[in-house]
N, C-alpha and C positions, 0 to 999 in steps of 0.2 A: 493308773488309768488317766489318759488324757483328758482335759476339761472339756465339756460340752455345754455350749451356750443354752440358756434357758429357752430360747425358741425352738431348738431341736430336742432339748431334753424332755420338755413338757408338751411334744407335739401329740395331738390325739391319735390314739391306736385303734379305736372302735368309734362306731357311729354315736354312741351315747357320750362320747368324750367331746365331740365337736360342740363349740360354743355359738349359739345364736343362729344355727341353720337347721332347725328342726323340720322345716317345710321339705328340704332337700333329703335329709337322712331318713325321714319317714317314708318318703316315696321310694327310694331306693331299697329300704328293708322290706316293703311291702311287694315290690317287684321281685325280690329274691324269693320271698316266702310264696308267691303266687307263681312262680316260674315264668315270668313276664319279662325276660331279660331282652333288651334292644342290643343292636349290633353296633350303634355309635351314640356317644353322650357328648354333651357340650356343656361346660361349666363356665359361667359368665358371672364376673363380680369385680370389686376393688382388690388391690393388692392386700394380701394378708388376712383374707377371710376364709380361707380353706379350701380353695379349689382343688389343688394338687394333693392336699391331705385326703379329701374325701374321695378322689380317684384312686390313691393307694389302698384306702380301707375297702372300697368297692372291689378292688382286685383281690385282697385277701379273702372277702367273702366269696369270689367266684373260684379262686384256686386253691383254697384251703382243703385239707384232707376231709373226705366225705362231703365236699361242698357241691353245690353253692348253698352256703348256710350263713346266718347272721352272728350266731354265737359260737364263733370258732375259739379255739384254745389259743392263749397267749404264747404257749411254748410249741406251737405247731411249727415244723422245720419250714414248710413252704410259706408260712406268713412271717417267720423270721428273715427268710431271704428276701422276701419283698420289702420289709421294713429296712433292712440294711441296704437294699438296692443291688443285690447280686443274683437276682433271679434271672434265669435265661428265658422265662416265659413271659415276664412283664418288662417291657422295654420303655424306659423313659427318654423320650427325645426332645431336645431343646429346638423349638421352631426358629429361633433367631439364628442359630449357627448351622441349621440344617434346612434351609428354605429353598434350596434350589430344585430343579426337575430331576437332576441326577440322584440326590438323596431319596426322593420319593419314588422313583424307578426302583432303587434297591430295596426300599421298604415293600413295594408291591411284589417284587420278585421272591422275597423271603416269606412273605405271608402266607404262601401256599404250603409251607412245611408245617408238619404237626408240631405241639408243644412237646417239650421235653419230658416234663413230669406233671404239670398241671392239667387241668381240663380245657383251658382256653389260653390262646396266645393273645396278649393284650399289649396295645400301643398307646402309651400315654404321651401326648404331644403338648408340651407347655408352649404358651404363647404362640398359638397356631395362626393368629392374624399376621405373622411376620412371613408366611409363605408366599411366595410369588403366585402370580396368576397361572402361570404354566404348571406349577408344582400342584395347585389345587386341581386344575383340569386333569392332571395325571392320576390324581387320586380319586376321581369321581366314581370310575366303574368300580374300583375295588371297595369303596366307600359304600355304594349303594348295594352290591352283591357280593359281600365277602365270603369267604369259606366259612363254614359252620363253627370252626374252632377260633376265628378271629374276633376281637372286640376292639373298637376304637373308643378312646377317651381323650377329648380336647379340653384345654384350659386357656382362656384368654380374658383380658383385660378391656379390650377394644372390640366388640362383637360386630360394629358397623364396618369393620374392614375385611371381614369374613365374607366370601362369595355367598350369595343367596343359594346357589345350588348345593353349597356345602350346609348351610343351615337347614335347608328344607330335607336333609338325609339323616339329621341327628335329633335326639331328644335333648332339649335345651333346659337347664336349670339356672336360673339367676339367684346369685348369693348376695345377701343384703350386708350394709354395714352392721357391725355389731354394736348395740347399745352400751352406752357408758356404765350402767349397773352391772351388766354381765361381765365387762372387761374387768371392773373393779373386783368383782367376786373371784374371777380367775386370778388376778393378781394377789389377792388376799391368800388364796389357797397356796400358790406358789411361795409367798413370803413365809407362811407357816411352814412349809416343807423345808425351805432353806434356812430357817432360824433367824428371819429378818423382822425387826420390829418396825413396822410401817405405820404412820398415821393414815387415817382414812381420807383426810383432805389431800394428803401427798399422793395416794393413789387416784384419787378423783381427777387431780391435776394431770398426772400420767395418762389417764383414760381420756381426758378431753384434748390432750395434745396428740393423741393417737388417730382421732377422727375416724373411729369405727374400725380401726386395723390391730387386731389382736397381735400380729407378729411384731408391729411396731412398739406396741405397749410393752411386750416382754423384752424387746431389745432394750427399750429405755430404762426399764427396771433393772436389767443385767447391768447396764452402765451406771446407773445411780447407787447400786450396791458397791461396785468398785470405786465410786467416787466418796460416798458417805460412809460406807461401812454397814453395819447391822442395824443402824439407826436411820431411818428416813422420815424427814419432815417436809411440810409444803414449802417452806422457804428454800430448802435445797433444791427441789424440783424446779422452782420458778427461776431461781438464779442460774441454774445449770443449762436450761433450755429457752430462757428469756420468755417465759409465759407470764401471764398476768393474773393475779389471784382473783377470785370471785368477788370479794370484798371491794377490791379496787374498780372492778367493772360496775358494781352496784354504786359506788360513790360517784363515779363519772356519770352514769346514767342519770343519778339523783340530781347532779347539777345541771343536766341537760333539761330534764323535766321542769325544774325550778326556773328555768331561764337565767341561771347564774353562769354567765359567760367567762367572767373572770375566774372563778373557782374551777370550771371545767378545763379552761386552758392550763391552770396551775396544776391540776392532776396530771393533765397529758404531758406537760413538760417533765413532771417528776418520774413518769413512767419511761419516757424516752431517755431521760439522763441515767437511768438505771439500766439501760441496755435492753428494754423490752422490744419484742418484735412487732413492728407497726402493723404488718399483714395480720398477724395473729390477734393483736388488740382490736383491729376493725373488725375481723370475724367473730370474735366474742362478744363485741359490743352489739354487732347485728344479731347473734343468736339470742342476746338478752331481750331486745326490743321484739324479736320474733316471738319469744315466750309471753311477752306482755300482750301482743296482739292475739296469741291464742288463747290466753286467759279471758280477754274481753269476748272474744267470738264464742267460746265454750261456756261462758258464764261460770268459770271456776271449775272446769274439769281438769283434774291432774293428769288424766291418762295420757293426754297428748303431749305432755312435757317430760323430759327425763331431767328432772331437778332434784336437789337434795332439799332437806327439810328448811335450811337457812335461805336457799334460794327462792323456795316457796313462799316463805313469809315476806321476802323482799318484793316479790311479784305482786302479792295482795296489797302491798301498801303503796306500790308505785302505779298500779293499774288504774287507780282513780284520778291520776294527775294529768291524763292526756286523752284525747278522743281517739277513736279508731282512724279518722282521717289524718290526725297529726302523725300517729304511728306509721301510717302507710307512706307519708312523706319523708319521715325520718329513715325509714327503712329503704326507700328508693334512693337516698343520698348516700347511704353506707353501701348499698348494693353496687351502685355505679362507682364509688370510690375503690372498690376491689380491682377494677381494671386501670383506674388512673394510678394506683400504687404500683401496679406492675409496669407501667410505662414511664413513671415519673423519675426524675433524678434527684429533685428535692422532696423526698417522701415526707419529711416531717412537715413542710408546708402545705402539702396537700391533705395531710390529716388535721392539721389546724383548721384549713378552710372548710372540710367536711363538719368539723364540730361547730364552727360559727353557723354554717347552713343548718345544721340539724337544731340548734337553739332558736333560730329564726322560723323555721318550718313548724316547730311543734305548736305554735299558736297561729299559724297563717290561716287564712280563711280562703276557702275555694270561690270560684267564680259561681258555682251552682248554689252554694250558700248565700252568696250576696243577692243573687236573683230571687232567691226564696224569701229572704228577709224583706226585700223591697216590695214583693208581692204582698205579703202580709201587712206591711205598712201602709200600703195602698189600699188594701181592703179594710183596714181599721179607720181609715179617715172617712168621716160622714161627709155627704154633699152639703155645702153651705145653704142652698136654696132648695127647699123640699119640693119635691114633685108633686103635681096634682094627682089626686086619686083617680079622678074620671077626667081624662083629657078630652078637650073638645073635638067634636068630630069634624072631619075634613069637610070644607065647603063643596057644595054641589057643583057639578060641572055644567058651566054655561057656554053655550056654543057661541063661537065669535061671530059678530054681526059684520057683515061685508058692506063696506062703505065704498060707492063708485069713485073710480079714480078720476081726479079733476086734471084738466089738461095742464102741462106745465106753463109756468108764466113767460111771457116774451122775454128775450134775452136783453139783458141790461146793456147800454152802450158801454164801451170800453172806457175805462177811466183815462183822463188826460194826464200824460206823464208830466210829473213836475220837474222843471229844469233848474230850479233853484237850490242851492246846497243849504240846508239848515240844520245844524247839528242839534242833537237831542242831548239833554244833560242826563247823567245818571242819576237814578233815584237814590235818595239817601236811605240810610238803614232803618230810621223811624218809618219812613214810607213802606219799605218792605215788610216791616212788622205789621203795620196796619193792614197791608194788602193781604198778608198770610192770614191775619186774624178774620177779616171780612169774607175770606174764600169759604165756599161750602165745605162742612166736615164731611168725612167718610161716613157710609151707611152705618158701620158698627158704632160709631160714636155719636152720631146724631139722633135726636129724639124723634120718635115717630111723628110724621107730619099730621097736621089736623085735617079732619075730612073735609073734602071739598064738596059742595053741593052737587047733586046729581045733574042739575041743569047746566052748570059749567062744564062738566064732563061731557055731556051731550054736545054742547057747543063746540067744544074741542074736537070731537069725533066727527061733527058735520062739517066744520070748516077746517078740513085737514091740511090744506097747502098754508093758511095762515099760521096755524099751529106750528107746522114744520119751519117756516120762515123764523118765527120766533126762536124756536130751537136751535137753528143754525146761527142766529145772532148770539145766542148764548155760547155756542161752540166757538165763534170767532173770537171772543175774549177768554174762554176758558182753556182751549187747546187748538191753536192754529193749524198744527199738522193733522189732527183729526178732522178739523173742519175742511181742509183741502182734499181729504179723502171723501167726504161726504157732501160737498157742496153741490155736486151733480146728481146726487141721490134723489128719488121721488118717493114720497110717502105712498103706501098702498092701503095698508089696514091698520086702523087703531081701535083697540078694544080694551077692556080692563085687564086682560091677560097678555096681549101680545101687541107689539108695535112693528109692523113689518115695513122695511125700507128696501126699495128696489134700487140695485146698483146696476151699472153697465156690465154686459159680459165680458167687455175688454178688461175690467177691473176685478173679475172674478178671482184672480190670483192674489189680490190684496185682501181677500177676506180672512186670511189667517190674521193679519193685523186688526182687522176690525172685530174678530172674535175673541181678540185678547180680554182677559177678565178685566184689567185695568180701563181699557178704552170702552167696554160695554157698561162698566160701572159709571163712567162719567154721563153716559146717555139715560141709565136708569135712574141715577140720582135727580136728573132734571125732571124725569117723569114723575118720581116720588113728589118732588116739589110742586108739581101740577095736580097732584090728587091721584095719580094712577100708581097705587103702593105696590101692587102685585104685578105689574107690567113688565114684560121682558121684551128685548130688543131682538129681532130676528132679521137677518139679511137675506134677499132672494134675488136672483137675476132678472132685470127688466130691461127691454129693448128700449123704452122711451127715456131711461136714464142716460146722462151725459157721462162719458169718461172723462179722467183727469186729461187726457190729450186734447180732447176737444174744449175743455174748459180753458187750457192754456192758450190754444189758438185764438179763441174769441177774445182773449185779453191782449194779445199783440196788437200793436198800432198798425194802421193800414199802410202807413208810409214810413220809410225810413228817416234817420235823423237828417242825412244829407238832403233828401228831397224836401224836408220842412224848411231847411234853411236857404234854398234856392228861391228867388223871386218868381212870381208867377209870370209865364209868358217867356222867360229866358231860356236858351239852349244850354245843355248841360256842357260844362267844359271838361276837357280831358285832363285826367290826373297824371302828373309827372312824378314818377318815382323818385323818392329822395335817396341819393347816393351818398354813402358815408365816406369821408376822407380817409385815405390810407393812413396807417399807423407809422408814425415817424420814429418811435422808440418801442422797445419791447414792453416798457412799463405803461405806455399810453393805451387807452381802451376808450371805445366808442361811447358817445354819451347814451344814458340810458333812455328809453323810449318814453315819449310823453304820455302820462296818464291823466285822463280827464276825469276828476273825481266825481262830476256830475253824473256822467254815463255809468260810472262804477256804482255809485249810490242808488240810482234809479233801477237797478236790474231787480226784477220781481224776486229772485231768490234771496238777494241781499236784504230787500225790504222786508221780506217775511222773517228772516233770521234776526233782524234788529228789532222788529216788533214783538217777536216770540221771547227774545232774552232781555228786552227793554235796554238795549245797547245803543251806543253811538259810535261813529267812525272819526277816529282821529289821524290826520295825515303826517306821518313822521317819516323823515330818512329820505323822501323822494321829492324834489322840488321841480317846478316847471321851468324848463329852460327856454329861451327864446330860439326859434329856428333861424338858421342863416338864409336869408333871401338869395 
């Protein structure tokens, strides 16, 4: 008799022989018992989980002698024909090689014929998602309203590729991956029947490598028996398939949790030098940290994890070395590393980098934790100055006293322009220091002013123009720019609360500059020094106030500088324009214009800038050249 591989030899023949799919086999058994058999079924699941096997067993139950029944006989001729694949009533079709519309039309044409010997004519289409859209559309009518003797059974690993119109006409059954303990149990049964002495750790390694696929596990066992004979050990399994033992995974995770980067990289290099699969190593390490997180979440519930006794003891000892936030960060790194390994050329470098990041991430602190700690620290600090138990009540409101506006003083005569140039010396550093020390301090640093008698306050409020003149004199020395803005202003109301200044409607656009906190603070500091502690400065538009343009026009001299120099009674002479001589050579240039330093120095803007910055004018580079008569 020809040799038959283990995967085919131990293929389940009844529903009770199927491993790990009780939710599907029980539903189908009850449907047969209750005579609620549908016309189309769809089995979905990963490879090697029993999709086609369940479809064959279901076909046996439907076409067995005296069927449909679940407890059919093993030697039933119809069941034997189905198991051997030679039944004329059960047709198995490969969807990958029969995916066109012509094959489906042929299937639709033959479906109308009655079965040969069984009760039903059954079509099992494997990998049905490989059919084309045209083929699916050709099958729709027959699939929805088939003849009473026709049953369809589809199997696929990619249900998202099946048309929704096909899915809606089938009863869908999702098969799950088979747990590791059930695979180990089935492998132990096979080894016992085959006379193979296999360690439980070796079978666990095979089950972990199968990733829930029983057919892969049986094929691996068949290969190991041929490689090792009748004695299987864990080291043989690990060396043959490049798998990593649980002990090595635990040692690597222990080094990561302890922050021992050197030892972690040492273990990694040892595994890579021995030919271990990097992708499998990353997946096993991710699964181990997942078990640690499940242990912390469930508070020690073992039902959520498929682990052995030794793994459970390791998880219990390592779970207390890292927080849940640290586990999440490490798992994110290993999860992203799966895609990196599939795209990288230097896979070992990528794995080393992931180990370094995992060691650093295990003790990293998130931004939320930092903010929480800062909040706790802020709450724990007590205020240095105790707050009063009974704060003083707010002062009662006092209505402002309206003071009649005095007429503006007569305009001052324009100052006589000084025609002599007198350079000013720059102040020394010591002079600047003394001036800075003598300047009034800011409100926050200055001590509260002493209380001024109410008689002096009343005198200031009564003689408002004189008070405003003193205030302008102070501004002239303190801030010349602010003085220029306010020298045409008119005082309107002065109370203990408000000091209203009227400005020209033409200068209303400059109120943004006047409302600046720094500028208002200069005025309010002067008011505080005069006894008005709670007084605030307010600007209002006033027609009697003079604008800056008017003030500048009043300061301009009535005659020009030429008219001043002319003798009285003499007629003005005609001015002959000065013509420059033509250039003789390319390098020759005309003489620079004559600059009169006295006229330049006496300009109002230049004088204001010199007084503001305590500067002087030094004439360099330009010399006065005599004119040719």
